[in-house]
NUGU-357061 format. One line per 2 residues: number of its first residue (from 1); for each residue x, y, z of N, C-alpha, C. Coordinates in nm, 3 decimals, decimal comma. Layout:
! NUGU-357061
NUM> X Y Z X Y Z X Y Z ~ ...
END
This chain:
! NUGU-357061
1> 18,177 0,230 4,140 18,290 0,355 4,200 18,247 0,508 4,195 ~ 18,128 0,535 4,076 18,106 0,661 4,068 18,006 0,701 4,208
3> 17,943 0,572 4,276 17,854 0,654 4,379 17,913 0,680 4,508 ~ 18,030 0,642 4,555 18,147 0,673 4,643 18,115 0,850 4,707
5> 18,177 0,948 4,581 18,176 1,042 4,559 18,043 1,129 4,578 ~ 17,909 1,048 4,553 17,821 1,120 4,591 17,751 1,111 4,706
7> 17,778 0,988 4,769 17,752 0,972 4,944 17,841 1,033 5,020 ~ 17,978 1,052 4,964 18,073 1,153 5,086 18,019 1,298 5,038
9> 17,959 1,379 4,936 17,898 1,476 4,944 17,768 1,490 5,025 ~ 17,704 1,398 4,966 17,554 1,402 5,054 17,589 1,368 5,222
11> 17,719 1,308 5,270 17,716 1,329 5,421 17,772 1,492 5,432 ~ 17,849 1,529 5,375 17,899 1,662 5,402 17,811 1,789 5,416
13> 17,711 1,778 5,316 17,594 1,860 5,349 17,484 1,836 5,435 ~ 17,439 1,722 5,483 17,392 1,655 5,596 17,417 1,719 5,717
15> 17,581 1,691 5,757 17,673 1,751 5,862 17,673 1,898 5,849 ~ 17,705 1,940 5,729 17,675 2,118 5,716 17,544 2,149 5,759
17> 17,435 2,114 5,743 17,334 2,147 5,774 17,261 2,124 5,921 ~ 17,313 1,983 5,966 17,300 2,005 6,129 17,403 2,084 6,191
19> 17,488 2,107 6,154 17,584 2,265 6,205 17,515 2,395 6,206 ~ 17,457 2,420 6,076 17,360 2,532 6,120 17,265 2,502 6,192
21> 17,164 2,400 6,215 17,046 2,403 6,288 17,120 2,392 6,461 ~ 17,198 2,346 6,445 17,263 2,364 6,608 17,319 2,512 6,631
23> 17,377 2,582 6,554 17,405 2,681 6,571 17,307 2,812 6,588 ~ 17,203 2,769 6,533 17,069 2,842 6,521 16,993 2,819 6,661
25> 17,021 2,675 6,702 16,967 2,648 6,857 16,997 2,727 6,910 ~ 17,111 2,742 6,946 17,218 2,783 7,080 17,203 2,956 7,037
27> 17,208 3,011 6,905 17,197 3,148 6,927 17,016 3,184 6,981 ~ 16,941 3,117 6,897 16,812 3,100 6,974 16,798 3,132 7,130
29> 16,874 3,010 7,210 16,861 2,991 7,341 16,932 3,096 7,391 ~ 17,045 3,160 7,359 17,135 3,267 7,411 17,005 3,419 7,391
31> 16,954 3,434 7,314 16,889 3,547 7,283 16,753 3,532 7,350 ~ 16,715 3,433 7,380 16,575 3,435 7,459 16,580 3,534 7,561
33> 16,697 3,513 7,655 16,658 3,596 7,773 16,649 3,733 7,787 ~ 16,744 3,771 7,653 16,750 3,924 7,619 16,609 3,966 7,584
35> 16,604 3,879 7,449 16,441 3,909 7,396 16,360 3,921 7,493 ~ 16,334 3,873 7,628 16,218 3,862 7,681 16,232 3,948 7,766
37> 16,346 3,997 7,819 16,376 4,127 7,927 16,299 4,261 7,815 ~ 16,368 4,242 7,701 16,326 4,398 7,589 16,224 4,378 7,583
39> 16,130 4,302 7,572 15,980 4,287 7,540 15,903 4,310 7,675 ~ 15,967 4,281 7,766 15,881 4,356 7,892 15,899 4,474 7,922
41> 16,005 4,510 7,932 16,091 4,638 7,999 16,084 4,764 7,867 ~ 16,070 4,720 7,753 16,064 4,814 7,653 15,988 4,819 7,569
43> 15,942 4,721 7,484 15,828 4,704 7,393 15,700 4,694 7,443 ~ 15,693 4,633 7,574 15,558 4,612 7,621 15,469 4,776 7,674
45> 15,589 4,812 7,723 15,531 4,971 7,791 15,498 5,062 7,697 ~ 15,601 5,056 7,575 15,562 5,165 7,457 15,469 5,136 7,415
47> 15,420 5,009 7,356 15,256 4,955 7,352 15,145 5,007 7,427 ~ 15,207 4,959 7,590 15,075 5,005 7,683 15,083 5,168 7,667
49> 15,147 5,225 7,681 15,155 5,383 7,679 15,085 5,434 7,572 ~ 15,111 5,375 7,417 15,030 5,419 7,358 14,869 5,360 7,375
51> 14,849 5,287 7,402 14,689 5,274 7,447 14,630 5,338 7,506 ~ 14,715 5,355 7,647 14,663 5,460 7,738 14,661 5,584 7,692
53> 14,728 5,664 7,627 14,703 5,773 7,520 14,570 5,784 7,498 ~ 14,515 5,692 7,444 14,403 5,728 7,349 14,292 5,704 7,458
55> 14,301 5,743 7,572 14,204 5,771 7,712 14,228 5,870 7,803 ~ 14,090 5,910 7,839 14,110 6,030 7,974 14,095 5,918 8,092
57> 14,217 5,933 8,151 14,221 5,835 8,228 14,278 5,848 8,371 ~ 14,283 5,866 8,489 14,313 5,911 8,589 14,443 5,818 8,682
59> 14,433 5,698 8,622 14,512 5,616 8,681 14,461 5,512 8,753 ~ 14,323 5,516 8,839 14,298 5,428 8,924 14,203 5,375 8,926
61> 14,087 5,405 8,792 13,977 5,281 8,747 13,991 5,229 8,613 ~ 13,916 5,162 8,603 13,973 5,123 8,394 13,919 5,211 8,359
63> 13,972 5,156 8,216 13,970 5,291 8,131 13,840 5,283 8,056 ~ 13,757 5,383 8,059 13,652 5,375 8,007 13,616 5,493 7,899
65> 13,662 5,595 7,930 13,658 5,739 7,829 13,742 5,737 7,703 ~ 13,693 5,672 7,610 13,840 5,675 7,466 13,785 5,847 7,429
67> 13,903 5,861 7,392 13,905 6,030 7,317 13,982 6,007 7,226 ~ 14,062 5,887 7,153 14,149 5,877 7,074 14,227 5,946 7,059
69> 14,253 6,054 6,964 14,396 6,123 6,960 14,389 6,295 7,010 ~ 14,263 6,329 7,091 14,220 6,425 7,154 14,346 6,457 7,249
71> 14,409 6,357 7,320 14,524 6,404 7,413 14,637 6,488 7,320 ~ 14,675 6,434 7,230 14,764 6,449 7,144 14,786 6,615 7,063
73> 14,625 6,605 7,077 14,631 6,754 6,995 14,578 6,861 7,086 ~ 14,540 6,811 7,211 14,515 6,906 7,323 14,689 6,952 7,386
75> 14,758 6,864 7,390 14,925 6,876 7,432 14,984 7,036 7,308 ~ 14,980 6,979 7,161 15,037 7,056 7,114 14,973 7,197 7,114
77> 14,838 7,241 7,165 14,812 7,363 7,190 14,818 7,414 7,278 ~ 14,901 7,331 7,393 14,885 7,397 7,524 15,038 7,500 7,539
79> 14,989 7,589 7,582 15,168 7,701 7,591 15,260 7,638 7,687 ~ 15,242 7,555 7,807 15,364 7,483 7,879 15,426 7,412 7,844
81> 15,348 7,329 7,717 15,451 7,257 7,635 15,512 7,287 7,527 ~ 15,453 7,393 7,502 15,565 7,488 7,412 15,636 7,526 7,451
83> 15,647 7,585 7,577 15,757 7,627 7,625 15,885 7,543 7,689 ~ 15,807 7,424 7,718 15,929 7,329 7,748 15,962 7,269 7,643
85> 15,925 7,243 7,548 15,977 7,182 7,384 16,089 7,326 7,349 ~ 16,068 7,430 7,385 16,192 7,535 7,373 16,264 7,522 7,463
87> 16,251 7,503 7,549 16,365 7,490 7,668 16,451 7,389 7,650 ~ 16,384 7,268 7,593 16,495 7,161 7,549 16,530 7,201 7,445
89> 16,503 7,250 7,356 16,582 7,312 7,253 16,714 7,372 7,253 ~ 16,691 7,508 7,338 16,773 7,592 7,413 16,901 7,483 7,480
91> 16,868 7,417 7,585 16,946 7,350 7,681 17,037 7,278 7,588 ~ 16,982 7,185 7,464 17,071 7,164 7,344 17,187 7,214 7,284
93> 17,091 7,341 7,242 17,201 7,465 7,141 17,336 7,461 7,268 ~ 17,272 7,523 7,386 17,390 7,514 7,499 17,474 7,418 7,458
95> 17,432 7,320 7,506 17,531 7,201 7,523 17,600 7,183 7,416 ~ 17,565 7,179 7,304 17,644 7,151 7,163 17,747 7,269 7,184
97> 17,722 7,408 7,193 17,808 7,543 7,168 17,885 7,570 7,269 ~ 17,848 7,528 7,397 17,959 7,570 7,475 17,985 7,425 7,586
99> 17,921 7,351 7,638 17,917 7,257 7,696 18,052 7,131 7,665 ~ 17,997 7,080 7,506 18,090 6,999 7,435 18,231 7,059 7,419
101> 18,261 7,203 7,354 18,359 7,279 7,322 18,447 7,255 7,444 ~ 18,378 7,303 7,571 18,454 7,319 7,708 18,527 7,174 7,720
103> 18,408 7,080 7,724 18,476 6,950 7,746 18,623 6,926 7,654 ~ 18,601 6,946 7,521 18,742 6,914 7,437 18,831 6,982 7,452
105> 18,820 7,120 7,479 18,946 7,235 7,553 18,988 7,153 7,647 ~ 18,934 7,090 7,764 18,995 7,060 7,902 19,078 6,922 7,817
107> 19,007 6,846 7,771 19,087 6,712 7,701 19,201 6,738 7,675 ~ 19,196 6,851 7,578 19,336 6,859 7,491 19,438 6,922 7,605
109> 19,397 6,973 7,731 19,530 7,039 7,811 19,531 6,926 7,913 ~ 19,440 6,834 7,932 19,480 6,680 7,998 19,538 6,602 7,944
111> 19,567 6,619 7,802 19,621 6,461 7,759 19,750 6,474 7,738 ~ 19,817 6,621 7,730 19,949 6,648 7,733 19,995 6,636 7,893
113> 20,153 6,628 7,842 20,255 6,611 7,946 20,262 6,719 8,069 ~ 20,116 6,718 8,099 20,085 6,835 8,215 20,087 6,798 8,377
115> 20,181 6,848 8,431 20,189 6,814 8,587 20,047 6,800 8,645 ~ 20,050 6,706 8,716 19,914 6,666 8,797 19,803 6,639 8,693
117> 19,812 6,650 8,548 19,686 6,591 8,476 19,622 6,495 8,542 ~ 19,680 6,363 8,597 19,574 6,281 8,662 19,476 6,321 8,746
119> 19,538 6,429 8,830 19,428 6,482 8,968 19,330 6,581 8,891 ~ 19,397 6,649 8,767 19,315 6,724 8,699 19,169 6,638 8,659
121> 19,238 6,480 8,560 19,101 6,448 8,533 19,016 6,382 8,613 ~ 19,074 6,347 8,734 18,988 6,311 8,888 18,882 6,423 8,892
123> 18,962 6,523 8,931 18,842 6,630 9,000 18,743 6,685 8,906 ~ 18,781 6,670 8,740 18,688 6,697 8,635 18,559 6,593 8,606
125> 18,600 6,498 8,649 18,543 6,372 8,648 18,444 6,319 8,763 ~ 18,493 6,425 8,858 18,391 6,375 9,012 18,267 6,418 9,022
127> 18,189 6,515 8,934 18,105 6,591 8,939 18,000 6,456 8,860 ~ 18,052 6,443 8,750 17,931 6,297 8,726 17,938 6,202 8,803
129> 17,957 6,113 8,907 17,975 6,042 8,963 17,899 6,059 9,082 ~ 17,875 6,220 9,154 17,785 6,220 9,236 17,637 6,222 9,153
131> 17,541 6,158 9,254 17,423 6,128 9,221 17,339 6,219 9,176 ~ 17,233 6,265 9,093 17,172 6,414 9,061 17,089 6,428 9,186
133> 17,037 6,378 9,271 16,976 6,446 9,369 17,062 6,485 9,480 ~ 17,150 6,470 9,496 17,249 6,515 9,573 17,299 6,673 9,482
135> 17,361 6,618 9,360 17,374 6,766 9,291 17,275 6,869 9,284 ~ 17,134 6,840 9,307 17,056 6,943 9,285 17,024 7,000 9,415
137> 17,009 6,906 9,509 17,038 6,974 9,615 17,137 7,048 9,674 ~ 17,266 7,015 9,654 17,370 7,093 9,640 17,367 7,286 9,572
139> 17,321 7,277 9,462 17,313 7,346 9,393 17,204 7,465 9,441 ~ 17,139 7,367 9,498 16,978 7,477 9,549 17,004 7,544 9,642
141> 17,157 7,518 9,693 17,175 7,562 9,844 17,296 7,680 9,762 ~ 17,369 7,619 9,652 17,485 7,745 9,637 17,386 7,893 9,571
143> 17,296 7,845 9,499 17,164 7,949 9,452 17,085 8,023 9,522 ~ 17,068 7,949 9,654 16,967 7,979 9,736 17,028 8,150 9,805
145> 16,945 8,296 9,776 16,983 8,400 9,816 17,016 8,444 9,934 ~ 16,959 8,343 10,005 16,962 8,355 10,173 17,132 8,330 10,226
147> 17,222 8,231 10,123 17,338 8,193 10,159 17,427 8,271 10,083 ~ 17,555 8,284 10,160 17,682 8,347 10,111 17,736 8,281 9,954
149> 17,703 8,167 9,950 17,783 8,157 9,778 17,689 8,229 9,695 ~ 17,545 8,201 9,699 17,468 8,329 9,585 17,534 8,433 9,601
151> 17,570 8,527 9,702 17,612 8,648 9,713 17,755 8,670 9,614 ~ 17,831 8,610 9,675 17,962 8,568 9,586 17,955 8,548 9,435
153> 17,862 8,463 9,411 17,842 8,454 9,264 17,811 8,590 9,195 ~ 17,704 8,659 9,255 17,633 8,794 9,206 17,734 8,862 9,202
155> 17,839 8,886 9,322 17,935 8,975 9,300 18,046 8,974 9,228 ~ 18,064 8,845 9,205 18,198 8,825 9,097 18,134 8,849 8,952
157> 18,004 8,763 8,932 17,946 8,872 8,788 17,955 9,026 8,774 ~ 17,895 9,072 8,937 17,859 9,221 8,901 18,039 9,262 8,865
159> 18,118 9,229 8,904 18,264 9,266 8,848 18,324 9,250 8,719 ~ 18,297 9,112 8,684 18,331 9,082 8,574 18,234 9,166 8,440
161> 18,110 9,136 8,464 18,005 9,204 8,364 17,938 9,293 8,421 ~ 17,975 9,437 8,328 17,935 9,582 8,383 17,786 9,590 8,380
163> 17,706 9,509 8,265 17,565 9,549 8,283 17,504 9,411 8,356 ~ 17,564 9,365 8,440 17,491 9,258 8,538 17,410 9,329 8,651
165> 17,321 9,279 8,684 17,248 9,320 8,789 17,223 9,197 8,845 ~ 17,248 9,197 8,985 17,243 9,101 9,122 17,107 9,039 9,116
167> 17,042 8,941 9,136 16,957 8,921 9,179 16,921 8,750 9,218 ~ 16,809 8,702 9,240 16,804 8,579 9,299 16,831 8,448 9,142
169> 16,868 8,345 9,132 16,880 8,282 9,004 16,797 8,184 8,999 ~ 16,721 8,072 9,077 16,620 8,018 9,073 16,473 8,101 9,081
171> 16,502 8,200 9,139 16,347 8,235 9,146 16,339 8,419 9,028 ~ 16,437 8,354 8,956 16,456 8,512 8,824 16,349 8,369 8,710
173> 16,256 8,426 8,614 16,244 8,345 8,527 16,327 8,401 8,349 ~ 16,405 8,501 8,437 16,490 8,524 8,296 16,612 8,443 8,348
175> 16,657 8,371 8,427 16,816 8,365 8,509 16,802 8,184 8,545 ~ 16,670 8,128 8,546 16,643 7,986 8,585 16,724 7,938 8,510
177> 16,708 7,934 8,364 16,716 7,822 8,269 16,860 7,860 8,247 ~ 16,918 7,927 8,262 17,074 7,976 8,281 17,169 7,880 8,429
179> 17,055 7,899 8,504 17,108 7,845 8,591 17,112 7,695 8,620 ~ 17,039 7,632 8,525 16,961 7,481 8,502 17,128 7,422 8,442
181> 17,128 7,501 8,311 17,256 7,469 8,233 17,372 7,508 8,325 ~ 17,419 7,596 8,420 17,518 7,591 8,467 17,566 7,415 8,541
183> 17,433 7,430 8,606 17,477 7,287 8,665 17,479 7,184 8,602 ~ 17,392 7,175 8,472 17,395 7,040 8,398 17,582 7,046 8,320
185> 17,662 7,120 8,327 17,752 7,179 8,278 17,867 7,123 8,326 ~ 17,794 7,158 8,480 17,915 7,100 8,604 17,927 6,989 8,597
187> 17,809 6,897 8,604 17,781 6,770 8,623 17,795 6,652 8,499 ~ 17,782 6,705 8,391 17,826 6,629 8,262 17,975 6,627 8,167
189> 18,021 6,748 8,152 18,110 6,788 8,080 18,243 6,706 8,153 ~ 18,230 6,664 8,259 18,343 6,549 8,240 18,340 6,446 8,206
191> 18,206 6,394 8,186 18,198 6,275 8,083 18,252 6,263 7,941 ~ 18,223 6,382 7,905 18,198 6,438 7,764 18,387 6,460 7,746
193> 18,463 6,486 7,850 18,596 6,528 7,850 18,646 6,401 7,854 ~ 18,615 6,282 7,937 18,692 6,162 7,964 18,648 6,090 7,813
195> 18,561 6,100 7,769 18,537 6,049 7,626 18,666 6,094 7,501 ~ 18,697 6,243 7,523 18,766 6,310 7,414 18,897 6,241 7,454
197> 18,922 6,248 7,585 19,080 6,211 7,602 19,084 6,052 7,576 ~ 19,002 5,973 7,606 18,957 5,833 7,502 19,027 5,841 7,413
199> 18,950 5,919 7,316 18,960 5,904 7,172 19,094 6,024 7,140 ~ 19,172 6,103 7,230 19,274 6,137 7,167 19,382 6,042 7,233
201> 19,361 5,976 7,263 19,491 5,855 7,335 19,503 5,751 7,204 ~ 19,362 5,791 7,110 19,397 5,670 7,022 19,475 5,710 6,878
203> 19,468 5,855 6,898 19,549 5,921 6,795 19,722 5,899 6,743 ~ 19,766 5,845 6,675 19,918 5,834 6,660 19,972 5,968 6,704
205> 20,049 5,943 6,785 20,145 6,086 6,766 20,228 6,111 6,644 ~ 20,282 5,986 6,569 20,340 6,027 6,474 20,274 6,071 6,376
207> 20,144 6,057 6,354 20,075 6,145 6,259 20,064 6,307 6,287 ~ 20,043 6,366 6,394 20,068 6,485 6,490 20,176 6,524 6,415
209> 20,303 6,453 6,512 20,438 6,490 6,456 20,472 6,534 6,294 ~ 20,446 6,442 6,225 20,450 6,462 6,077 20,383 6,571 6,010
211> 20,287 6,606 6,049 20,241 6,756 6,053 20,292 6,829 6,083 ~ 20,344 6,833 6,194 20,464 6,966 6,232 20,570 6,988 6,175
213> 20,628 6,873 6,106 20,737 6,841 6,066 20,709 6,916 5,916 ~ 20,621 6,891 5,872 20,579 6,950 5,726 20,536 7,113 5,720
215> 20,555 7,167 5,850 20,571 7,283 5,887 20,389 7,359 5,915 ~ 20,327 7,215 5,950 20,202 7,299 6,025 20,191 7,368 6,183
217> 20,116 7,445 6,198 20,148 7,480 6,351 20,045 7,432 6,438 ~ 20,037 7,454 6,543 19,945 7,398 6,647 19,836 7,383 6,617
219> 19,777 7,539 6,589 19,632 7,516 6,525 19,583 7,451 6,395 ~ 19,667 7,462 6,316 19,670 7,393 6,183 19,696 7,200 6,234
221> 19,723 7,154 6,286 19,745 7,024 6,317 19,620 7,028 6,388 ~ 19,569 7,067 6,495 19,410 7,094 6,573 19,325 7,056 6,436
223> 19,292 7,146 6,360 19,190 7,158 6,295 19,172 7,061 6,188 ~ 19,322 7,026 6,155 19,321 6,935 6,040 19,401 6,797 6,035
225> 19,447 6,766 6,160 19,461 6,637 6,176 19,372 6,603 6,330 ~ 19,387 6,653 6,434 19,323 6,579 6,541 19,173 6,551 6,514
227> 19,108 6,690 6,498 18,952 6,658 6,528 18,929 6,559 6,416 ~ 18,960 6,614 6,295 18,906 6,492 6,191 18,933 6,351 6,255
229> 19,028 6,288 6,328 19,042 6,168 6,374 18,972 6,165 6,480 ~ 18,926 6,261 6,575 18,845 6,254 6,669 18,689 6,256 6,626
231> 18,660 6,263 6,505 18,537 6,303 6,451 18,435 6,176 6,514 ~ 18,472 6,101 6,513 18,378 5,983 6,580 18,337 5,971 6,713
233> 18,453 6,027 6,816 18,408 6,059 6,952 18,333 6,169 6,913 ~ 18,355 6,289 6,865 18,290 6,377 6,858 18,142 6,374 6,844
235> 18,116 6,272 6,732 17,983 6,274 6,737 17,902 6,174 6,818 ~ 17,986 6,063 6,849 17,885 6,017 7,006 17,891 6,084 7,102
237> 17,952 6,172 7,126 17,931 6,302 7,220 17,806 6,387 7,223 ~ 17,795 6,376 7,113 17,713 6,526 7,009 17,577 6,439 7,027
239> 17,589 6,292 7,004 17,438 6,194 7,040 17,380 6,174 7,161 ~ 17,485 6,185 7,259 17,448 6,115 7,415 17,415 6,276 7,466
241> 17,492 6,387 7,453 17,445 6,515 7,475 17,340 6,547 7,447 ~ 17,222 6,540 7,308 17,097 6,572 7,277 17,036 6,498 7,329
243> 17,077 6,373 7,351 16,928 6,242 7,408 16,934 6,296 7,551 ~ 17,044 6,332 7,650 17,053 6,335 7,794 16,985 6,438 7,781
245> 16,996 6,567 7,711 16,951 6,685 7,713 16,791 6,683 7,704 ~ 16,719 6,620 7,617 16,601 6,586 7,568 16,509 6,481 7,712
247> 16,617 6,398 7,750 16,553 6,347 7,858 16,561 6,396 7,989 ~ 16,611 6,487 8,017 16,650 6,532 8,170 16,529 6,603 8,251
249> 16,549 6,524 8,379 16,425 6,528 8,439 16,454 6,591 8,586 ~ 16,558 6,500 8,667 16,604 6,506 8,795 16,639 6,641 8,832
251> 16,747 6,665 8,771 16,824 6,829 8,840 16,679 6,876 8,796 ~ 16,627 6,957 8,719 16,543 7,049 8,727 16,411 7,008 8,799
253> 16,367 6,909 8,827 16,249 6,901 8,935 16,276 6,889 9,061 ~ 16,385 6,907 9,079 16,432 6,897 9,227 16,454 7,040 9,242
255> 16,547 7,107 9,144 16,541 7,218 9,171 16,433 7,316 9,137 ~ 16,401 7,342 9,072 16,265 7,411 9,024 16,157 7,359 9,016
257> 16,113 7,235 8,987 15,959 7,185 8,952 15,936 7,244 8,855 ~ 16,024 7,296 8,752 16,004 7,377 8,656 15,912 7,502 8,618
259> 15,977 7,572 8,751 15,925 7,737 8,754 16,026 7,814 8,753 ~ 16,026 7,928 8,823 15,895 7,976 8,809 15,806 7,998 8,702
261> 15,683 7,984 8,704 15,606 8,010 8,596 15,618 7,968 8,440 ~ 15,681 7,812 8,473 15,708 7,746 8,379 15,789 7,757 8,266
263> 15,905 7,846 8,343 16,034 7,905 8,306 16,110 7,848 8,269 ~ 16,132 7,701 8,337 16,255 7,604 8,343 16,191 7,441 8,320
265> 16,042 7,483 8,269 15,955 7,354 8,262 16,050 7,271 8,113 ~ 16,052 7,167 8,131 16,111 7,052 8,005 16,011 6,948 7,974
267> 16,036 6,886 7,872 15,960 6,812 7,832 15,917 6,684 7,976 ~ 16,009 6,606 8,006 16,006 6,523 8,131 15,926 6,607 8,218
269> 15,950 6,701 8,305 15,886 6,733 8,400 15,731 6,789 8,347 ~ 15,690 6,855 8,253 15,586 6,848 8,184 15,484 6,749 8,218
271> 15,553 6,617 8,164 15,516 6,479 8,118 15,453 6,463 8,286 ~ 15,600 6,485 8,411 15,535 6,390 8,546 15,424 6,561 8,607
273> 15,439 6,626 8,559 15,378 6,714 8,602 15,186 6,713 8,583 ~ 15,206 6,744 8,432 15,066 6,705 8,397 15,008 6,574 8,398
275> 15,085 6,456 8,396 15,072 6,340 8,420 15,048 6,300 8,541 ~ 15,153 6,212 8,584 15,121 6,184 8,773 15,036 6,303 8,872
277> 15,146 6,427 8,886 15,080 6,534 8,975 14,956 6,545 8,975 ~ 14,891 6,560 8,827 14,771 6,606 8,816 14,682 6,473 8,814
279> 14,701 6,379 8,826 14,654 6,219 8,805 14,562 6,227 8,669 ~ 14,641 6,268 8,507 14,590 6,278 8,442 14,694 6,177 8,360
281> 14,685 6,041 8,392 14,764 5,937 8,334 14,788 5,930 8,172 ~ 14,641 5,978 8,119 14,623 5,906 7,961 14,686 6,046 7,880
283> 14,691 6,175 7,934 14,761 6,297 7,914 14,905 6,276 7,895 ~ 14,955 6,219 8,046 15,121 6,170 8,036 15,162 6,059 7,977
285> 15,082 5,986 7,920 15,134 5,850 7,828 15,142 5,955 7,705 ~ 15,022 6,050 7,671 15,048 6,104 7,530 15,145 6,187 7,494
287> 15,229 6,251 7,600 15,337 6,324 7,660 15,445 6,238 7,585 ~ 15,396 6,111 7,676 15,568 6,009 7,689 15,584 5,964 7,570
289> 15,466 5,954 7,455 15,452 5,964 7,302 15,550 5,987 7,217 ~ 15,481 6,162 7,282 15,568 6,288 7,194 15,738 6,263 7,190
291> 15,752 6,236 7,307 15,902 6,243 7,365 15,975 6,087 7,327 ~ 15,889 5,989 7,279 15,962 5,922 7,236 15,984 5,893 7,100
293> 15,895 5,970 7,052 15,873 6,007 6,896 16,003 6,068 6,889 ~ 16,018 6,169 6,932 16,108 6,300 6,886 16,256 6,245 6,953
295> 16,308 6,140 7,048 16,395 6,058 7,049 16,451 5,948 6,917 ~ 16,312 5,863 6,883 16,368 5,786 6,786 16,377 5,857 6,669
297> 16,301 5,980 6,628 16,339 6,065 6,490 16,505 6,033 6,521 ~ 16,533 6,128 6,597 16,658 6,217 6,614 16,750 6,077 6,591
299> 16,754 5,983 6,666 16,807 5,848 6,636 16,781 5,809 6,546 ~ 16,716 5,792 6,422 16,715 5,729 6,310 16,823 5,858 6,194
301> 16,782 5,958 6,228 16,842 6,025 6,170 17,008 6,065 6,149 ~ 17,044 6,022 6,277 17,198 6,033 6,364 17,241 5,904 6,283
303> 17,197 5,771 6,272 17,204 5,691 6,235 17,223 5,709 6,070 ~ 17,117 5,740 6,024 17,136 5,766 5,879 17,236 5,876 5,849
305> 17,246 5,957 5,902 17,388 6,047 5,859 17,557 5,996 5,883 ~ 17,576 5,926 6,080 17,660 5,917 6,048 17,725 5,785 6,103
307> 17,577 5,697 6,126 17,637 5,568 6,139 17,656 5,498 6,007 ~ 17,624 5,541 5,882 17,578 5,452 5,780 17,709 5,385 5,703
309> 17,837 5,485 5,720 17,982 5,425 5,673 18,016 5,314 5,774 ~ 18,005 5,331 5,906 18,021 5,219 6,032 17,969 5,053 5,985
311> 17,821 5,069 5,945 17,731 4,963 5,924 17,797 4,901 5,781 ~ 17,853 5,044 5,669 17,891 4,947 5,553 18,003 4,865 5,566
313> 18,121 4,942 5,669 18,229 4,872 5,691 18,223 4,774 5,758 ~ 18,129 4,722 5,833 18,078 4,571 5,922 18,065 4,467 5,789
315> 17,953 4,503 5,699 17,907 4,441 5,620 18,015 4,393 5,567 ~ 18,071 4,471 5,450 18,194 4,431 5,389 18,286 4,302 5,499
END
């Protein structure tokens, strides 16, 4: 009589073990295609690029001249690389201080019961869906001093700013980075605006109305209620903005090719110029590794500072 419970318990343990093995099999089966793609198109190119960076190679013949870490040391001493790193930093700072606040301000406007707010959202978001090549060509014409649009921009700024001196935008080393940032803002602030609108729609109106009933004015409600409840969306847009600024290539290359005199050179255009255009694939691979390490370090710091609470919540 005492053997029956033991037999029943052993059968339950055996069934649970079979269920776990079956579940593990199906999980592995479904993960295999994604894992194969991730290894083929992400991990393998990174490892291959790191291997190429140890050689002086033009991309045409076999890998013969091993130089070790010489490419990495040469890059750090190269003045155009230092300028490219500085320009990426400037774009990041401008994006965080101008582009994102502008997108947030517009999101706060269009989420209200503003007449025609759907039309405004569409207009603001439209530049984001335009291809970067088309955007670059369009703004190259606008900034071209032979066309009336460039004269109109200079005339407007000359009227608004007392110390402004009209001149070429893409051909002036002191203005070309500003022109690039204007184009980047025009194209991408609509994306951030839509993200902010989506985040604002998740905030219950009752919370803001309760703060107003308690005597808070509009600025106090915005600063103490709306923005704290929008913090996760703000953090996400900061992350996207920083990574996008670091990896920016198409607009800069098509509009200026990093010129004039490396005045608009960024890390991605520097990699392309000294890697592919100059047929120094080993050197370009070393630049790509630097770019990868910068993005990786930023992503790890971001997750450490801002995503820890989310991971802890999921674990619970």
